[in-house]
C-alpha positions in Angstrom: 0.3 34.1 13.9 1.6 31.8 11.1 -0.1 32.5 7.8 -2.0 29.6 6.3 -1.3 28.6 2.7 -3.1 26.7 0.0 -3.2 22.9 0.3 -1.7 21.2 -2.8 -4.3 18.5 -3.1 -3.7 16.7 -6.4 -1.2 19.3 -7.5 1.8 17.6 -9.1 3.4 20.6 -10.8 6.4 22.0 -8.9 6.3 25.4 -10.7 2.6 25.8 -9.7 3.3 24.9 -6.1 6.2 27.3 -5.8 4.5 30.2 -7.7 1.0 30.2 -6.1 1.5 30.1 -2.3 1.0 26.4 -1.7 2.5 24.5 1.3 5.7 22.7 0.1 7.8 20.2 2.0 11.3 20.7 0.8 12.5 17.5 -0.8 15.2 19.1 -2.9 18.1 17.8 -0.7 17.2 14.4 -2.2 17.6 15.8 -5.7 21.2 16.9 -4.9 22.1 13.6 -3.3 20.7 11.5 -6.1 22.5 13.6 -8.8 25.8 13.6 -6.9 25.9 9.9 -6.1 24.6 8.0 -9.1 23.0 8.0 -12.5 20.3 5.3 -12.8 17.6 5.0 -10.2 14.3 3.2 -9.6 11.8 4.0 -6.8 8.6 2.1 -5.9 6.0 3.8 -3.8 2.1 3.4 -3.6 -0.2 5.6 -5.6 -0.7 9.2 -4.5 2.4 9.4 -2.5 4.1 12.3 -4.3 6.1 10.4 -6.9 4.9 12.6 -9.8 5.7 15.8 -7.9 9.2 14.6 -7.1 9.8 13.8 -10.8 8.6 17.3 -11.7 11.0 18.7 -9.2 13.9 16.8 -10.8 12.8 18.0 -14.2 12.9 21.7 -13.1 16.3 21.3 -11.4 17.9 19.7 -14.5 16.3 22.3 -16.7 18.1 25.0 -14.7 15.0 26.9 -13.4 16.7 28.4 -10.4 14.0 31.0 -9.4 11.7 28.1 -8.4 14.2 26.9 -5.8 14.8 30.2 -4.0 14.9 29.5 -0.2 15.1 25.7 -0.7 18.1 23.5 -0.1 18.9 23.1 -3.7 19.3 26.8 -4.4 22.9 26.8 -3.0 23.7 23.1 -3.8 23.3 22.9 -7.6 25.2 23.9 -10.7 22.6 26.1 -12.4 24.9 26.8 -15.4 24.3 23.4 -16.8 21.0 23.1 -18.7 20.1 19.5 -19.5 17.5 18.3 -22.0 14.8 16.4 -20.1 12.8 13.6 -21.7 9.6 12.9 -19.7 7.6 9.7 -20.1 4.4 9.1 -18.1 1.8 6.4 -18.2 -0.3 7.9 -15.4 -3.2 9.0 -17.5 -5.9 6.7 -18.8 -6.0 2.9 -19.2 -4.4 1.2 -22.2 -6.0 -2.1 -23.1 -3.9 -3.5 -25.9 -0.3 -3.6 -27.1 -1.3 -1.5 -30.1 -2.7 1.2 -27.8 0.5 1.1 -25.8 2.7 1.5 -28.8 0.7 4.4 -30.1 0.8 6.1 -26.8 4.6 5.7 -26.7 5.0 7.1 -30.2 2.8 10.1 -29.1 5.0 10.7 -26.0 8.2 10.5 -28.0 6.9 13.0 -30.6 5.8 15.4 -27.9 9.3 15.3 -26.3 11.0 15.8 -29.7 8.9 18.8 -30.5 9.5 20.4 -27.0 13.2 19.8 -27.3 13.5 21.0 -30.9 14.9 17.7 -32.3 13.6 15.1 -34.7 13.4 11.3 -35.0 14.5 9.7 -38.3 11.5 7.4 -38.2 8.9 8.1 -35.5 7.0 4.9 -36.3 10.0 2.9 -35.0 9.8 3.2 -31.2 13.3 2.0 -30.4 14.9 4.0 -33.1 13.0 7.1 -32.3 13.8 6.9 -28.6 17.5 6.4 -29.4 17.4 9.4 -31.7 15.6 11.5 -29.1 18.2 10.9 -26.4 21.2 11.3 -28.7 19.9 14.3 -30.7 18.8 16.1 -27.5 22.2 15.7 -26.0 23.9 17.0 -29.2 21.4 19.9 -29.5 21.8 21.1 -25.9 25.5 20.4 -25.5 24.7 18.4 -22.3 23.7 14.8 -21.7 20.0 13.9 -21.6 17.9 13.3 -18.5 15.1 10.7 -18.7 12.3 10.6 -16.2 9.6 7.9 -16.3 6.5 8.2 -14.2 4.2 5.2 -13.5 6.5 3.0 -15.6 4.4 -0.1 -14.8 0.8 1.2 -15.0 -0.1 -0.4 -18.4 0.8 -3.8 -16.8 -1.0 -3.2 -13.5 -4.2 -2.1 -15.2 -4.4 -5.4 -17.0 -3.4 -7.9 -14.4 -6.9 -9.4 -14.5 -6.1 -10.2 -18.2 -2.7 -12.0 -18.0 -2.2 -12.3 -21.8 -2.7 -8.5 -22.2 -0.5 -7.8 -19.2 2.3 -9.9 -20.8 2.0 -8.0 -24.0 2.2 -4.7 -22.2 5.3 -6.0 -20.4 7.0 -6.8 -23.7 6.1 -3.4 -25.1 7.6 -1.6 -22.1 10.7 -3.8 -22.1 11.1 -2.8 -25.8 11.0 0.9 -24.8 13.3 0.7 -21.7 15.9 -1.5 -23.4 17.0 1.7 -25.2 18.5 3.1 -22.0 21.3 0.6 -21.7 22.7 1.4 -25.1 22.5 5.2 -24.7 24.7 5.4 -21.6 27.2 7.9 -23.2 24.3 10.3 -23.9 22.6 10.0 -20.6 23.2 12.2 -17.5 20.5 10.9 -15.2 17.6 8.3 -15.3 14.9 8.0 -12.8 11.9 5.6 -13.0 9.0 5.4 -10.6 6.0 3.2 -10.2 3.9 1.2 -7.8 5.3 -2.3 -8.3 8.8 -3.8 -8.4 8.8 -6.0 -11.5 12.0 -7.9 -11.7 14.9 -6.4 -13.6 14.9 -9.5 -15.9 11.3 -9.0 -16.9 11.4 -5.3 -17.5 14.9 -3.8 -17.4 16.8 -6.6 -19.1 20.5 -5.8 -19.1 20.3 -2.7 -16.9 22.5 -4.1 -14.2 23.5 -0.6 -13.1 19.9 0.4 -12.1 19.9 1.2 -8.4 16.7 0.4 -6.6 16.3 2.9 -3.8 12.9 1.6 -2.6 14.3 0.1 0.6 17.2 2.5 1.0 17.1 4.1 4.4 18.6 7.4 3.2 15.7 7.8 0.8 13.0 6.5 3.1 11.3 10.0 3.3 11.7 11.0 -0.4 7.9 10.7 -0.7 5.4 11.3 2.1 5.4 13.7 5.1 7.4 13.1 8.3 6.3 13.9 11.9 8.5 17.0 11.7 6.9 18.1 8.5 3.4 18.1 10.1 4.7 20.0 13.2 6.5 22.7 11.2 5.4 23.1 7.6 1.7 22.3 8.4 1.6 23.7 11.9 -1.1 26.2 11.0 -3.4 23.4 10.0 -3.2 21.4 13.2 -5.4 23.6 15.3 -8.6 21.8 16.4 -7.4 18.4 15.3 -6.3 15.6 17.7 -2.6 15.1 16.9 -2.6 11.5 18.2 -5.6 10.7 16.1 -3.8 12.0 13.0 -0.9 9.7 13.8 -3.2 6.8 14.5 -5.1 7.2 11.2 -2.5 8.2 8.6 1.1 7.6 9.9 3.1 4.4 9.8 4.4 3.8 6.4 8.0 2.6 6.5 10.6 1.7 3.8 13.4 1.2 6.3 14.6 4.5 7.8 12.0 6.9 9.2 8.3 6.5 8.9 6.0 8.8 6.9 2.4 9.9 6.6 0.4 9.4 3.5 0.4 12.9 2.0 -2.9 12.6 0.2 -4.7 11.7 3.5 -3.1 14.5 5.4 -4.0 17.1 2.9 -7.6 16.0 2.7 -7.9 15.9 6.5 -6.7 19.5 6.7 -9.1 20.5 4.0 -12.2 18.7 5.2 -11.4 18.4 8.9 -12.7 14.9 9.0 -11.0 11.5 9.7 -11.9 9.3 6.7 -10.3 6.7 4.5 -9.4 9.4 2.0 -6.6 7.6 0.2 -8.4 4.2 0.2 -11.6 5.7 -1.3 -9.8 7.2 -4.3 -9.0 4.0 -6.1 -8.5 0.7 -4.3 -9.0 -1.6 -7.2 -11.8 -4.1 -7.2 -9.2 -6.4 -8.8 -7.1 -6.4 -5.7 -9.9 -7.6 -3.4 -11.0 -10.2 -5.9 -7.4 -11.3 -6.3 -7.2 -11.8 -2.5 -10.4 -13.7 -2.6 -9.2 -16.0 -5.3 -6.0 -16.7 -3.4 -7.9 -17.7 -0.3 -6.1 -15.2 1.9 -6.3 -15.9 5.6 -7.1 -12.3 6.5 -5.8 -12.4 10.1 -2.4 -12.7 8.5 -2.7 -9.2 7.3 -1.8 -8.1 10.9 1.5 -9.8 10.8 3.3 -11.4 7.8 7.0 -12.3 7.7 8.8 -11.8 4.4 12.2 -11.0 3.0 13.4 -8.7 0.3 13.4 -11.5 -2.3 9.8 -12.3 -1.7 8.8 -8.6 -1.6 10.3 -8.2 -5.0 8.7 -11.4 -6.4 6.3 -9.5 -8.6 5.6 -10.4 -12.2 2.6 -11.2 -14.4 3.2 -14.9 -14.0 4.2 -15.0 -10.3 2.8 -12.5 -7.8 3.3 -13.2 -4.1 0.5 -12.0 -1.9 2.8 -10.2 0.5 4.6 -8.5 -2.5 1.2 -7.3 -4.0 0.0 -5.9 -0.6 3.3 -4.3 0.3 4.0 -2.7 -3.0 0.5 -1.3 -3.3 0.7 0.2 0.2 -1.7 -2.0 2.2 1.1 -3.5 4.2 4.3 -1.8 5.5 7.4 -2.8 7.3 7.0 -2.8 11.1 10.4 -4.3 12.0 13.5 -5.4 10.2 15.6 -8.4 11.4 19.1 -8.5 9.9 20.9 -11.9 10.5 24.7 -11.9 10.6 24.7 -13.6 7.2 22.1 -13.5 4.4 19.2 -11.2 3.5 17.1 -9.3 6.0 13.6 -10.4 7.2 10.7 -8.0 7.4 7.8 -8.1 9.8 4.9 -6.6 7.8 1.5 -5.3 8.9 -1.0 -2.6 8.3 0.5 0.9 8.3 -2.4 2.6 10.2 -6.1 2.5 11.1 -7.3 3.8 7.7 -5.9 0.9 5.8 -6.8 -1.7 8.4 -10.4 -0.6 8.6 -11.0 0.2 4.9 -9.3 -2.8 3.4 -11.1 -5.2 5.8 -14.4 -3.5 5.0 -13.8 -4.0 1.3 -12.9 -7.7 1.9 -16.0 -8.2 4.1 -18.3 -6.8 1.3 -16.6 -9.1 -1.3 -16.7 -12.2 0.9 -20.2 -11.9 2.4 -23.4 -11.6 0.4 -25.1 -10.0 3.5 -22.2 -7.7 4.5 -24.3 -4.5 4.3 -26.6 -5.8 7.0 -23.7 -6.8 9.2 -22.1 -3.3 8.9 -25.4 -1.7 9.8 -25.1 -3.4 13.2 -21.8 -1.5 13.9 -23.1 0.6 16.8 -24.7 -2.5 18.4 -21.4 -4.5 18.1 -19.5 -1.7 19.9 -22.2 -1.7 22.6 -22.0 -5.4 23.1 -18.3 -5.3 23.6 -18.6 -2.3 25.9 -21.2 -4.2 28.1 -19.5 -7.6 27.6 -22.8 -8.9 26.2 -21.8 -12.3 25.0 -25.3 -13.3 24.0 -25.6 -10.2 21.8 -22.3 -10.9 20.1 -23.2 -14.5 19.6 -26.5 -13.7 18.0 -24.9 -11.2 15.7 -22.3 -13.6 14.4 -24.8 -16.5 14.1 -27.0 -14.2 12.0 -24.0 -13.2 9.9 -23.1 -16.8 9.0 -26.7 -17.9 8.7 -27.3 -15.2 6.1 -24.9 -16.8 3.7 -27.0 -18.9 1.1 -25.9 -22.5 0.5 -25.5 -21.7 -3.2 -23.0 -19.0 -2.4 -20.8 -21.6 -0.6 -20.9 -23.9 -3.7 -20.0 -21.1 -6.1 -17.3 -19.4 -4.1 -14.0 -21.3 -3.5 -13.1 -19.0 -0.6 -15.8 -20.5 1.5 -14.5 -24.0 1.0 -11.5 -23.7 3.3 -11.4 -23.7 7.1 -9.8 -20.3 7.4 -12.8 -18.6 5.9 -14.8 -18.6 9.1 -12.0 -17.0 11.1 -11.3 -14.6 8.2 -14.9 -13.3 8.1 -14.9 -12.9 11.9 -11.6 -11.0 12.0 -12.3 -8.8 8.9 -15.8 -7.9 10.1 -14.5 -6.6 13.5 -11.5 -4.9 11.9 -13.8 -3.1 9.4 -15.7 -1.7 12.4 -12.5 -0.1 13.7 -11.9 -2.3 16.8 -8.5 -2.5 18.3 -7.4 -5.9 17.1 -4.3 -8.2 17.3 -4.7 -11.3 15.1 -2.6 -14.4 15.9 -1.4 -12.5 19.0 1.9 -13.8 20.1 2.4 -15.0 23.7 5.1 -17.0 25.4 2.8 -20.1 24.9 2.0 -19.7 21.3 -0.5 -17.6 19.2 -4.0 -16.7 20.3 -6.2 -16.5 17.2 -7.6 -13.0 18.0 -7.3 -10.4 20.7 -9.7 -7.4 20.9 -9.0 -4.6 23.2 -12.1 -2.6 24.3 -11.7 0.0 27.0 -10.5 -1.8 30.1 -11.1 -5.3 28.7 -9.3 -7.6 26.4 -11.2 -10.3 24.6 -9.2 -13.4 23.6 -10.8 -15.5 20.9 -9.9 -19.1 19.8 -11.6 -20.7 16.8 -12.1 -24.3 15.9 -13.8 -26.0 12.9 -15.3 -29.3 13.9 -16.8 -32.2 11.9 -19.8 -32.7 14.2 -22.7 -30.5 15.1 -22.1 -30.4 18.9 -19.6 -28.3 20.7 -16.5 -30.1 22.0 -14.9 -27.4 24.3 -11.6 -27.7 22.5 -11.4 -24.0 21.6 -11.7 -22.6 25.2 -9.7 -25.6 26.5 -6.8 -24.5 24.3 -7.1 -20.9 25.5 -6.8 -22.0 29.1 -4.2 -24.7 28.5 -1.9 -22.4 26.7 -2.6 -19.6 29.2 -2.8 -17.0 26.4 -4.2 -14.6 29.0 -0.9 -14.4 31.0 0.5 -11.5 29.1 -2.5 -9.4 29.9 -2.6 -10.0 33.7 -1.5 -6.5 34.9 -4.1 -6.0 37.6 -6.0 -3.4 35.5 -7.3 -5.3 32.5 -10.3 -7.6 32.6 -9.7 -10.7 30.5 -12.6 -12.4 28.7 -11.7 -15.8 27.1 -14.0 -16.9 24.3 -13.9 -20.3 22.5 -15.9 -20.4 19.2 -16.6 -23.6 17.3 -17.9 -23.8 13.7 -19.6 -26.9 12.3 -18.1 -27.8 8.9 -21.3 -29.5 7.8 -23.8 -26.8 9.1 -21.5 -23.9 8.2 -22.5 -22.2 11.4 -21.4 -21.5 14.9 -22.5 -24.4 17.1 -20.9 -23.3 20.3 -19.8 -20.1 22.0 -18.1 -20.7 25.3 -16.7 -17.9 27.4 -14.6 -18.0 30.6 -17.5 -18.6 33.0 -17.3 -22.2 31.6 -20.9 -22.2 30.4 -21.9 -23.0 26.9 -24.0 -20.7 24.9 -25.2 -23.3 22.3 -25.5 -22.1 18.7 -28.9 -21.8 17.1 -28.0 -24.6 14.7 -27.8 -27.0 17.7 
């Protein structure tokens, strides 16, 4: 019987993991590859994906702590005679709310590094001068070039995106710090920066043209996160009693080109608590993100499938943030498919990575966009029953009550409710939040069906129309039939239910719910 070990939940210290019988997925082959093939690197990954642990692994390797690597790949693939000074900078802890706080934190970090390495800055009040002295003096003192590792390089900016002026000030402060690296090339052996976002090189790393961004490099796709093989080997003792396919459905699916990975935080909490929950999402999805999506009038069905390219995915700065860039970099969307034309940049098909993110993010959106969302969520069991029994009247009554519960004042005070996509967004996000198997804007040979919901042996096809009058027109169901969206589902085993739903722009309510019997179920506002 394989012995179970401790689960490294929240443990980011490589020495502790290797010394105290924790599970460890060997990532040290990446350490050797990075050190052998380059000097300046940048990696973007979502929060709680193991970036800090990997940086700590790098630090221990360059510090020459061979005993920690016994039995790992790096033990026999590293020059342990060379001991490099390692400067470590992290903005992971706390929230900084002004440029003065940022500058003081940087000075404190530089002083701590100088004391640990046994060197001094000529003037520790001068950030640029002190950082230059630290790198140069450490290299001279150790007789080996300096290694610089930066964790959460962007957090002071991200924490203040809701205050653009402060965010810009943070950006300038960080640019001031990172600008030192370009001029210290002769004293540097290795530089590695990690964070959540990919701010443009111009805005943060001005002049560092040699910084290699490995975020979308297939050879480093699994540098953070757990692979299928990791779960089946390293964590094999923890799998007993858990549905392997359910683990995959809930937590796998993140891709940065190359192989896909599981969210490590989710996997570890699942093994500890033996429950399927939105562990990662619950630990810190910012209210700002949901409010930001609300302000940008996101058509939420697009979360299922968004097309982008690398330029758009990298379009992230205080003054210009693309929706797809924000959601991809923070881990709420991932790459499902890559299309590489013969000439020009690749295109990416983005969507939710897994059930956890689909369900939890849509629940957060539902609560932000609906004043009566808590009542709607309380009906979850009934909604599942109505789908199971194909109870069209029950579903209609539920959604009529959902929209009727929105006060008129709320419409006037919330711009999100002033555009047509709001109605379909609420419908989609509510069902997605309930964990239903959904395909939004489902592609068929005849076009795109607004929403497809699979439930047991049935598939429900929904088409939405916003009309100017108060009486149903039949256009929604007519389009479903004319385009024959059902064709792709005719397999002899699946029951197909076509549903046309029409919203009155003036009444802000469902005024018609027509399904494939051809009979109208007239809305209560009729």
